[in-house]
Each structure stands twice: as structure tokens, then as C-alpha cells.
Steps between C-alpha positions, in 0.01 A plus 500: 500500500614436856247217529645322194851531636390356834329211324807424292717516811281235669547273196134409480352338194178566315168417657276235350249766394767693312607187315139413413442848360809472279395155377148629426639794300725269300204269433287789373779620271545149360125464443514813285830434321475131403187524278647804325825314440319199356299725268819665374663161457209366290500811281876469451467133402233585240714776352812281496319219316356744246839663443668163442237403242519837325879470479469171310265629229765672284707179494194301393433747219866482394474119498194531275684729259808276488300179439298587189194637680454197719528430870586133438769387743472802727574415861664665799850399386442644152377828649801516731714481189372850417509631857676299768315688777157366404332346803166339414344171606322368189488551124214346306469531123152448355419214263531712185838643609378857452442591865642443843443536872769597753449490876686569822411439864652706780391436857182327386400787270485406131530724196470382142491643153356345185571610146418384153203404290194419708669579829271621776598844636759525227817659631360605838676388815237336717513440873345160534486185706579265213813432303521449126322171439 
């Protein structure tokens, strides 16, 4: 303890070796933390996109019920008429107006859901790299 007090009294700084050790420790901690953070961020983006798409499905089904069992005219604005908090990127109604595809992209991660006659993966939220085409 006496040695530390003497050192402080002399007003000396840190040695170059001490600074290098601290920088090396910080570098090692960053090398461990950054990949973990990015993994958590990607997982969060996937879940956020899927949640946004799932939240829009009840409004789409309400639209269908209110428009004589047809999705004709369904778009993002129409869905927001049922729930103003809907946050999706695209709405695509199929050619026979009896099915649809909704998608959302968050941080480069895309989730989409398709419903209706002849829809692939009917009603299942899919993590994908394509939007509703």
C-alpha cells in the first residue's frame, strides 16, 4: 500500500506495457462480445418481422369477412383501417382474390405469411429472403 502511495505522490503515469495490456484485454473482450451481439441482433430482427406479419393477419381476415369473402382491394391502407398499428411492407392478393401474401423486412430479415386457396405454406410465417412477388 505504501508503494502505491509513493507512486501517486510522484505523479507518474502508466508505463507503455501497462497500457498495452489494458488495450489487449479490451480487444479480447470486444472479440468475444461483438459476434454475440450481432447474433442477438439478427435473431431480434427475425422475431420482429414475424411479429409484425402475425399482427396483420387478423385485419386481413376481417377485411375478407367485410368484403363478401374476397380480398379484392386489400392493401396496407385498408388493413390499417382495421388496426392503425399495422406495420408491414407489402400486401399481394392472388389472381383469384381468395388468397394473399403479407411480408415485412426488419434489418434485412424478411418474414412473410400466405393464406388462401392454393397458398404455399398456408398460414405459416416463413423466414425467407424473398418478398411477396
